[in-house]
Legacy VTK file of the C-alpha trace (Angstrom):
# vtk DataFile Version 3.0
C-alpha trace
ASCII
DATASET POLYDATA
POINTS 286 float
0.000 0.000 0.000
2.805 2.322 0.860
4.561 1.440 -2.391
1.408 2.216 -4.313
1.123 5.573 -2.595
4.748 6.344 -3.371
4.250 5.370 -6.973
1.126 7.523 -7.167
2.949 10.455 -5.612
5.842 10.045 -8.017
3.474 9.812 -10.953
1.716 12.983 -9.828
5.047 14.786 -9.478
6.049 13.523 -12.905
2.762 14.736 -14.334
3.280 18.133 -12.737
6.804 18.291 -14.137
5.530 17.334 -17.555
2.852 20.004 -17.348
5.490 22.528 -16.277
7.782 21.453 -19.082
4.968 21.657 -21.623
4.117 25.134 -20.378
7.759 26.164 -20.580
7.963 24.663 -24.071
4.889 26.613 -25.128
6.358 29.792 -23.686
9.647 29.123 -25.418
7.773 28.488 -28.640
5.928 31.770 -28.235
9.203 33.536 -27.476
10.830 31.979 -30.503
7.874 33.035 -32.624
8.201 36.545 -31.236
11.931 36.518 -31.888
11.283 35.319 -35.437
8.832 38.180 -35.922
11.347 40.639 -34.532
14.038 39.165 -36.772
11.758 39.588 -39.766
11.098 43.179 -38.776
14.830 43.675 -38.337
15.337 42.266 -41.825
12.803 44.722 -43.189
14.547 47.566 -41.413
17.848 46.316 -42.808
16.349 46.338 -46.310
15.185 49.902 -45.761
18.626 50.866 -44.466
20.208 49.174 -47.480
17.941 51.146 -49.820
18.815 54.370 -48.024
22.473 53.418 -48.175
22.163 52.876 -51.909
20.556 56.289 -52.302
23.283 57.848 -50.182
25.890 56.078 -52.291
24.373 57.504 -55.470
24.306 60.958 -53.883
27.925 60.570 -52.783
28.976 59.499 -56.273
27.204 62.548 -57.658
29.044 64.752 -55.166
32.332 63.095 -56.098
31.712 63.775 -59.786
30.892 67.396 -59.004
34.027 67.695 -56.859
36.191 66.170 -59.598
34.696 68.587 -62.119
35.386 71.470 -59.757
38.944 70.248 -59.216
39.564 70.022 -62.961
38.139 73.529 -63.386
40.382 74.827 -60.622
43.406 73.087 -62.127
42.710 74.714 -65.481
42.209 78.051 -63.748
45.471 77.569 -61.864
47.351 76.778 -65.060
45.849 79.847 -66.705
46.795 81.990 -63.712
50.329 80.563 -63.764
50.657 81.366 -67.473
49.317 84.852 -66.849
51.745 85.343 -63.954
54.660 84.212 -66.102
53.584 86.585 -68.867
53.324 89.450 -66.387
56.774 88.664 -65.017
58.210 88.707 -68.526
56.505 92.035 -69.196
57.902 93.317 -65.922
61.422 92.270 -66.918
61.002 93.923 -70.307
59.708 97.093 -68.632
62.710 97.186 -66.315
65.092 96.684 -69.244
63.345 99.479 -71.172
63.534 101.684 -68.090
67.261 101.017 -67.740
67.851 101.771 -71.414
65.821 104.974 -71.158
67.828 106.070 -68.125
71.090 105.332 -69.938
69.938 107.304 -72.975
68.842 110.148 -70.729
72.229 110.151 -68.969
74.127 110.222 -72.264
71.844 112.990 -73.515
72.448 115.037 -70.365
76.198 114.496 -70.705
76.104 115.689 -74.308
74.061 118.719 -73.245
76.578 119.503 -70.499
79.430 119.219 -73.029
77.703 121.571 -75.449
77.017 123.976 -72.588
80.687 123.934 -71.566
81.747 124.493 -75.187
79.337 127.409 -75.616
80.487 128.924 -72.330
84.118 128.683 -73.431
83.260 130.281 -76.773
81.342 133.093 -75.077
84.227 133.706 -72.685
86.711 133.875 -75.559
84.386 136.216 -77.472
84.044 138.531 -74.489
87.814 138.583 -74.035
88.372 139.364 -77.715
85.816 142.169 -77.601
87.456 143.680 -74.540
90.866 143.517 -76.192
89.458 145.138 -79.326
87.924 147.949 -77.300
91.209 148.572 -75.473
93.130 148.639 -78.754
90.672 151.125 -80.208
91.068 153.360 -77.176
94.834 153.171 -77.332
94.873 153.940 -81.071
92.512 156.934 -80.837
94.254 158.888 -78.044
97.547 159.877 -79.877
95.689 161.745 -82.717
94.136 164.266 -80.308
95.524 167.895 -80.289
98.159 168.735 -77.757
96.151 171.594 -76.377
93.320 169.329 -75.562
92.926 169.034 -71.851
93.112 165.868 -69.924
89.436 166.132 -69.314
88.725 165.928 -73.049
90.956 162.850 -73.296
89.258 161.298 -70.389
85.847 162.107 -71.777
86.860 160.712 -75.206
88.278 157.590 -73.737
85.219 157.242 -71.604
82.958 157.679 -74.603
84.952 155.093 -76.570
84.824 152.812 -73.614
81.055 153.220 -73.376
80.806 152.664 -77.087
82.706 149.406 -76.739
80.614 148.370 -73.804
77.462 149.318 -75.676
78.562 147.312 -78.657
79.236 144.358 -76.441
75.951 144.906 -74.692
74.140 144.561 -77.992
75.461 141.010 -78.259
73.426 138.195 -76.766
74.126 137.142 -73.199
76.447 134.154 -73.465
77.544 133.943 -69.877
77.706 130.593 -68.069
74.800 131.198 -65.737
72.363 132.346 -68.397
73.305 129.603 -70.843
73.055 126.898 -68.199
69.630 128.019 -66.982
68.301 128.334 -70.508
69.518 124.905 -71.538
68.399 123.252 -68.333
64.948 124.807 -68.706
64.756 123.867 -72.395
66.049 120.311 -71.857
64.153 119.486 -68.698
63.451 115.851 -67.837
60.314 114.585 -69.622
57.457 113.473 -67.382
57.302 110.065 -69.091
60.832 109.254 -67.977
60.106 110.485 -64.474
57.120 108.136 -64.256
59.444 105.148 -64.735
60.689 105.519 -61.166
57.100 105.411 -59.926
56.514 102.282 -62.024
59.526 100.619 -60.477
58.554 101.490 -56.912
54.749 101.173 -56.796
53.227 99.324 -59.735
55.792 96.536 -59.749
55.387 95.849 -56.023
51.605 95.941 -56.310
51.683 93.544 -59.265
53.943 91.142 -57.389
51.666 91.260 -54.330
48.599 90.515 -56.466
50.350 87.564 -58.118
51.399 86.124 -54.737
47.898 86.662 -53.328
46.228 84.835 -56.227
48.726 81.990 -55.933
48.027 81.648 -52.202
44.244 81.639 -52.779
44.616 78.955 -55.450
46.723 76.757 -53.165
44.238 77.178 -50.298
41.278 76.211 -52.500
43.180 73.214 -53.880
44.015 72.039 -50.344
40.374 72.405 -49.269
39.144 70.444 -52.284
41.682 67.694 -51.659
40.391 67.363 -48.102
36.792 67.191 -49.359
37.718 64.519 -51.904
39.506 62.476 -49.249
36.454 62.694 -46.970
34.116 61.653 -49.799
36.362 58.727 -50.734
36.394 57.483 -47.144
32.591 57.720 -46.976
32.278 55.832 -50.269
34.582 53.085 -48.971
32.399 52.730 -45.874
29.275 52.555 -48.052
30.883 49.902 -50.252
31.664 47.782 -47.190
28.101 48.181 -45.920
26.748 47.309 -49.375
28.623 43.993 -49.424
27.101 43.007 -46.066
23.963 40.879 -45.965
20.920 41.410 -43.792
22.120 38.801 -41.321
25.456 40.578 -41.065
23.642 43.805 -40.249
21.560 42.029 -37.574
24.703 40.410 -36.182
26.540 43.714 -35.943
23.511 45.324 -34.344
23.418 42.590 -31.697
27.149 42.971 -31.151
26.678 46.687 -30.556
23.951 45.894 -28.025
26.190 43.265 -26.324
24.126 40.206 -27.258
25.861 37.097 -28.686
24.856 33.448 -29.027
27.229 32.436 -26.266
25.828 34.934 -23.794
22.293 33.812 -24.685
23.178 30.136 -24.155
24.851 30.880 -20.852
21.792 32.747 -19.637
19.387 30.002 -20.747
21.401 27.292 -18.993
21.943 29.158 -15.744
19.364 29.755 -13.065
16.018 28.187 -12.315
13.080 27.664 -14.613
11.446 30.905 -13.562
14.590 32.917 -14.252
14.885 31.310 -17.685
11.253 32.084 -18.419
11.784 35.660 -17.232
14.840 35.942 -19.462
12.898 34.746 -22.510
10.122 37.163 -21.664
12.655 39.987 -21.538
13.902 38.986 -24.968
LINES 1 287
286 0 1 2 3 4 5 6 7 8 9 10 11 12 13 14 15 16 17 18 19 20 21 22 23 24 25 26 27 28 29 30 31 32 33 34 35 36 37 38 39 40 41 42 43 44 45 46 47 48 49 50 51 52 53 54 55 56 57 58 59 60 61 62 63 64 65 66 67 68 69 70 71 72 73 74 75 76 77 78 79 80 81 82 83 84 85 86 87 88 89 90 91 92 93 94 95 96 97 98 99 100 101 102 103 104 105 106 107 108 109 110 111 112 113 114 115 116 117 118 119 120 121 122 123 124 125 126 127 128 129 130 131 132 133 134 135 136 137 138 139 140 141 142 143 144 145 146 147 148 149 150 151 152 153 154 155 156 157 158 159 160 161 162 163 164 165 166 167 168 169 170 171 172 173 174 175 176 177 178 179 180 181 182 183 184 185 186 187 188 189 190 191 192 193 194 195 196 197 198 199 200 201 202 203 204 205 206 207 208 209 210 211 212 213 214 215 216 217 218 219 220 221 222 223 224 225 226 227 228 229 230 231 232 233 234 235 236 237 238 239 240 241 242 243 244 245 246 247 248 249 250 251 252 253 254 255 256 257 258 259 260 261 262 263 264 265 266 267 268 269 270 271 272 273 274 275 276 277 278 279 280 281 282 283 284 285
């Protein structure tokens, strides 16, 4: 009788365990169904993300093409600016050579003018000396023919009159002194304003032109550096998109679970550890 009761009790416990196991199996089945639904939803989201990624890839490729076109335009512009800068430098060299030649011609012209001035001054000095000698000879030749009774005052007055006559005759001649000739020639052969403007060209326009050329070159280099950085950034983004494109939906789900800290090993460890209630609670949390 006692054995029958023990057997009945064991059979009841076994039945309860079987009921509990069947309930747990049903719950696990429901959880697996829920997980399958969530996995399907995750696959749909992954498909949507893949479509968006494809659109972003197309947009990135369009941006890359635009950037390459802009880079080619800037390269052409830079080459044109470099050619223009070289042409301006050649013109600057030619202008400096022309300025040097003009200054040399001006110096030789001034030297020739100074030589002619010195020659004219020497001629005028010799002419004045000859005129003075002629006047003195005339005075000396006219005084012996005067009468003896003529007073000294008449001789003095005659000599004075002859002297004034000589001076008057010399005064009728043009002024050929050094000062007058030099002032007249310097005023007549003054420096032209075009030659004077060459100094201003050398000091102001040349420096300004050089500064503009350097400024344009710096701006071109800065824009080229910025575009290179943009191209590098776009290439890195395209590489990332290519890697994501080669991944499947399961890879995306796997990486998402890795980011959340869930792996198959951690799930198995949690399902095998603890009591039945804790396992059921874990599946419910999933």
